[in-house]
N, C-alpha and C positions, 0 to 999 in steps of 0.2 A: 842086616843089612842099613848100613849105615850111605845118609848122600841120597837116598831110593827118593819115590812121594810115599808111598808109604807110609816111612820116617814121618815126615815135615809135619808141622804140630797147623791143626787149619786157622786155613786163616781168618781173621775175625772182620768181624763186617764191617763195615765203613760208614764211618759217625757221619748222620746231615751236613753237612754244608748249615750257617746259617750264618747269612748279611749281619751285620751288622741293625743295620735302619727297617728289614725289612721282613727276621727273622728267616727260620731252616727254611733253604730251597727245594731239601732230597725231604722224605716219609712216605711214608701209608698216605696217601689220602681217609676223608674219614668217613664211617662209615655211615651210610645214608640212610635218610632221613624216611619218615613213616612216608608219607606220599611219594620219597623215591623205591620206596622196596612196596606199592601200589602199581604205583607202574610199570619199575621192573617182571610184577606179574603178571600185567596186560599185557604186555609183548613177549613173553612169552605166554599165554593165553592161548588156546584154538594157535600152535601154532603148527597140528598137525595139519593133516588131512581130509578136506567134507567129504564125507559119509554118498555112500554112490544113491541112496535116494533120497538126501537134501541136494547133491545135486542137479536129480528130474524133478523135485519142487519150483526146484532153483526158476528153473531152465521153462519149465512149465508154467511160474511165473509170467516171466518174463514177456513171453512166447502170448501170453494169452490180453496182458495189458495189451501189449503196444499193435495189437486189434481193436480190442476194445478204446482205445483214445486216438490213437492217432488220425485223422481225416475224419474225426466228430466234434463241433467243434462241446465248451466245457458242458458232461452235462454226467448222464445213469454212468457213459461208461468208463468218465474220472473214479465216481465216487464209487465203484465194481470195482475199479486198481486198489481203491485204499482201503479196501478190504481183503482183497491177495492176498499182497502185496507181504500180511502177516502170518501165512499160512504154513510159512516154514518157523519161525517164533512162534508158536502158540504155542506143540506139547511143551519149550520148556518154561514159555512165563504160566504153567499149569502148574509143574513141577515146585515151582517158585513157589505157591499161599499167599500171594502177599493181597490179598484185597484192594490196596494201593494206586498200584504196578495191573491190577485187572481192568478199575476204572480210567487210568490214565487210559489205558489199552483203549478202552470202550470208548473212553470221549475222545479221542483222536476217526476212531473210526465210524465215530456220528460229526464230527467237525466236516471233514472230508463229504459224507453227506449229504451232507447243504449243498451243496457244487450241482447235484441232479435237482433241489429245490428256489432254490434264490437264483434266476438274474443274476443283481447288484454286485456290479464289480469288485465296490469297497466290504460289500457285506463275506463274500464269494473270496477273499484277500485274509481279513481277517478270521477267517476260520484254515484255511489251510493254515498263517504264519503258528497259530493260535494251536492246529491238534499238530505241527513239531513239533513246537517245545513240547504236549506232552509226551507223544510215539520218544520221545529217547529221552523225556525221564522215567516212564514206565521200561524203554531198554535194560539203559545202561545202571536201573532201580536207585537213581536218585533219590536220597532224604536227608543232606543235607543240604545249607542255603550254599554250599558253594557250590557244590555237589546239580544242584537244580538251577540251577544262572548258567552252569557248565556244557549243560548234558544236548545239545545241541555239540556241538568243540568236542570231546567222550565221543557221540558219535561219529562226525571227520573221523579220529582216528583213529576206532571201529572198525570202518570204511577199507581204511589201505592196512588194517592188521585180516580185512577179509577176503584183499587180492589172492592173495598169499598162501592162504587156506580152500580160495577157487582153485587152483592153479593144482594143489599138492594130489587134490581130490579126484582131476581134469588124471593124473598125472598115474594115480592108482588104480581109471583105469583103462586106461587103456592099457596098464599094466608092461611085462613086456614087446609089445610091441606100440611100448612108445617113440623109439629114433624110428621108426620102419614109419609112423605116422605121420611125424614131423615134418619128411625130407619129404615125401606126399607133400603132405601140405601145401609144403615151399614150392616142390614144383609146377603144382597146383595154382596156384601164386603164380608165379613168371607164364606160366599161361597164359592164366589171359591177359594179363598185363600185354603180353604177344601180342598175340591176335586183335588185344582192339586197337589198340596204334597202327598196328599193320594190315587189320582190317581197317578204319580211318584211315590212314590214308588211299590204300587205295580203293574203297568204292570211290573217294574224291576223284580220286585219277577217270576213271575214266564210270561214264553212267552204265552198261550191258551189269559189269560187277555189281557193280553198287545199286541194279536190282533183285541179285541173287540171292541177297545179303537182308537176312532177316533180322526183322525193327522189332524190339525190343519196347512189352511202355510199363516202364515200372514202374509207373504211379506213385503211391505210396510204399514200396517196397525198401527206399530208402528209410527211408525213415523209422518205417517201421522194428526195422536191425538196429539200427541209434536206441532208442526205446527200451529196446528189446533186452540190449544187451545192462545198459541206466539200469534199472526194472532186476535186470539179476541183479547185482550186481549189491542193492538198496536190497532185493530178500536177506540176502548170502549175508550181509553183513547183520541186520533185522538177524535172521538165523541169529549167525556166535553171539552179539551180544545178549541176544538170554540167553540163554549157556554158560557164557562166560564177562560176568557185565565186569563192569572197574570196578580196582579193588577200592576208588581212594570215593566213588560216590555215598563209604559209608563211613570214613573218613571224618570226627566233628572238629572246628576247631579248638582248638585248650581258653578254659575258663579265663578269663582276665584277669589283670589279679584287679581283687573286692579291693573295693574301695573305703575310707571307715561312715559309723553308718552316719557320720553327722556330714563330713564330708556331698559327700551320695545323694544325702537328705534336701538337703540342701536346691540344690537349682532343681528338683526338682517338685520338692512342694512348691520352687515359685510359677513355673511349668501350670502348673495341676490352679494354681489360685487363677490364673491368669484363664486360660480355656475356662473356670467354672462357673467364669467372670461375663466372660462374654456368652459363654450357652444362658450362662442368668439374664440376662441384652435380650436375646436371640427370644426368649419363653419370655419376657414379658409385654414385647413387642407383638409377640404370638397371643396374648391373652384384649390385647387392643393399647397397646399402645405406637402399634407398627406408624398412623394417622403422623402420631405426638414427634418420632424417629424421624418422617420422611422431613415432614414442615419445619424439624432443627436442620431437618440435613440440605433443609432444601432443591430435595430431588424427587423423580417419580417416581413409582414399583417398581419399572425396565429401567433407571437412571440407576434404581440404587441395586438390580440384583444383579447389574452386566460387571458396572463397577466392586461388587463383594463378590465371587464367585469364582472365579480364579485364582487369587489369593485364600478365598478359602479351602481348593483344593492341592496345594503348593502347602502348607494349612499343615491336609491331611494327613500327607508323603511324607512331611517331615517328622510327624508325631512317631509314623515309624517307624524310624529313622530311633528318631530320638529311646521308642524303648526296645531296638536290639543293640544300640547301642549302653543301654543300663544293665540293658537284661543282668547284660555278655561282666559287665563294672561291679552289680550290686551285692551289698554282706551281707550271708545266707549261715554264716556260724553258728546263732542262738535262732531259741524258737521270736524273742526281741526284732530281732535280724530282716526272722522271716517277714512278719508280723509287718515289719515296719515297711517293704518293697509293696507285700500284694497289697497294701493302703495304695502309698502309694502313686505303683502302676499300674494299678486297678481302674482311681478316681480318673489316671488319666487317660483311659485308654475308653472309661463312658463319656467324661468331657469332648471329648474329639464324637465320639459316634453322635450327638448333639450338636460337633462343628458340621457332620457330614449329615444329616437333617434338617441344621440348617443356608447350606451346598444344595438343596438340590430344592428346597423352597426353593430360593430363591431363579434356581437356574427354570421350575416351575413355572412361575412370577414373568421371569425374558420370556421363555417361552409362548405363553398365551401376552403378548406384551408382541411379542416377534418377528411370530412364527418359530414350529418346530423343522426344526437341516440333523440335516449326518454327524456337521462334524455336536452339532449340540448334545444328537443323542449318543453317540459315542463318549463325551467328558464324562455327561452323566451318567453311564456305563460305572462309566474309573475310575467317582467317586462312586459307587457302590457298590463295587468287589474291595476296594476300597475300605465301603467301612463293615465287612464279613466279612473281610481279614483280620479286625480292631475285632469282632464277636470271638474270633479261630486264636484271637492272641490273649485274650481274656479264662477264657478257656483253657489255653493252655496253660497259664498261670496259676489260676485254679490248680492242675495235675502237679505242679511242679515241675511239669513235663513237655519238653518239644521237640524231639522226634519225632511227629511222623505233621505238625507242624509248615515243613516245604514244603511236600508233597503236597498235602489240605490243597496248599492255596497252586496249585497248579492245579487240579481238579474247582475247585472254586471256580476260575478264569475259565477256564472250560467247557463248564455247567450258564455261566453269560451270558457266552458266547454265544451258546449254539440258543437257549432265550433267544438272543438277539435279534440274532437268522430265522429263530417260530413267529420270531411275531412277527414277521416282514415289515420294517421300517419305513422302509418306499414310500407305500400302501398307507401307516400310520401317516406318514409327512401329508399328503395327499387330503386322508379326511380330516385333519385333524389344524391344516391352513386353510381347507374351503369352509370350514365349522366354527372358527373356532374366531372370536369376536377381536380382528388384531390393533395397535396403531398404527401398522402404515397395508401403507395398498399390498394387494394381494404382488405374490410377486408370482408370475405365466414362464418364467421363462426357467423360471429356477426347477417347477412340475412339469417339463419339458423332456428340459432332462432326464431326468429319473429311470431310472431300467424297468423292462415288460414287466419286473414284480407289486408293479406302481397300476396300466392300463388297464382291472380289473377296476380297481378307488375310483382311478378316471369318469371308466363308465359309469358307469352308477350316478356323476353331477351330471346339476340342472342344465341344457342349457339355456346360450351358446354358450357358457365354461367349455359343454364338454368338448365337442366340438374343437372349441377354442385350445385346450393343452390334446388332444390328439390328435389334431394339423400336425403339429410340430411335434410329435414326440418320433424317435428313432427305434424300432423296433424289429431285431435283428428275428431271420426265419426259424419257425417251432422245426423242428429234426422228430423223425424218428431213431428206432435204435439206442445205439445209446450213443449218441448225440440227446435226446427225449432231454428236458428241465420244464420241472415245472410251471414253472412268474412264465416260461416260453408258448409257450402251450397253451394254457390261459390269455396271454397276451392273441395268439392268434388268434382263441375260439371269437374277442372283439371287434380286431383290426382286421383282417380273415385273409390280404396282402400286403407288404411291406410296406409302413409306413415312412416317402419318406420326407426330408423336411423340403419347407416351405422358405421365401420370404419371408419379410420379417417388419411389419405385425401381418399374421397371415389374415383372410379378410373374416375369416371367420372367431374373430374377437371382436367384429365391434357392438360396443355394447355394452363390452365384459371391462370393469374394475382391472387398473391389470399398473406395476410398478416398471416405466419403458426404463 
């Protein structure tokens, strides 16, 4: 058969069009890279339906949390909610058998528990933010530095993925009656709208009819419904992420182009010499030459401390960046190169630990002169955390293995913030500022602005300072049940009733040395 389609030769594929300046306009797309493949797998993981037991557990978590949180002051209810939202994710986390993930999850629970212990808003906020980061790192199984930094964003992407997972699970739970249930639900919702609109119109038109209409006091119910729905989505996201963590959490950035040994060593050794010289000067000052330094500079101890602390904090942070960049481009092909790299970075880290010690010493001098404040405590904590991170970097460099380091940094940060909350910083401020020999008058206004955590420490002061500070403090009323908080409960034992702020200066401050 000639002239038919069967006898025609197959058509040749179209050649891609080529633009003289732009290159080919048509052609197959390039293959996805490692991150693209991980993202595609993340989108498809868990695209099935949530199991019925998980649906029940998620719904129960939402209802229980709404009852514990709504209508109560932040306290025991929030702390218990921080534990309950993990219920659906615990089995998957246990199957991982990861010590770092378990430690990060336990820290997140403990940090949220600080809401039931401390009343200071700044401490509670710091604990909750750190708990959020630790929880997302544990759920996503983050290991690399980019994955740890982006863990909250990974969790948000997991929440978008969990919504269809819940919807399909609910559809499977309804089964063949799905369409019927949806129709009944729509009819009930429409009937509720019609009854509310026309009932309100008729009640406003006739008082007799209005007297027959039942009145409902919804109270906290609308807020509880909203909170229950939000928490249910959070619990479902936790469960799905623990079961199907994102693959990019295990991706590692490729090693940078190794530099030549001389090219790498010159800037690192130069920085080593600068750091060692600075630490040597600080050691000389500690050995007895501090007076000479101060006389030469013409500064007081307080001015000397205040002038240098901020620069030392920045220097510590920059050193961590330098170490990361230098390690990425370090030559390590031979034993000689590895020895030089280890020595150069080791000296830099050890020397920077001396910088950390100097910064903390300056902060101590500053606090002794001007007193302790929340900001000074927070900055000193940040400097101390960077010092611990430097120690971890030294350990990772000695082992030439740093895969565990980013997660360990999150654990160190969580432990540090938890230790800050345990130290009761507001009470610590009161005790230090009222007993230290400061170079300035006592700032009573600042003490009066502290939280209920400071009330027991204020109660231990001598008169008339005790009454002076207590008279100007505002303490929220202590609650029982889910609104219970240790700081507010202890303050209530001292104050007895809510202390209302008075006009300044209060009469009880007569004879007290204050700064106006």
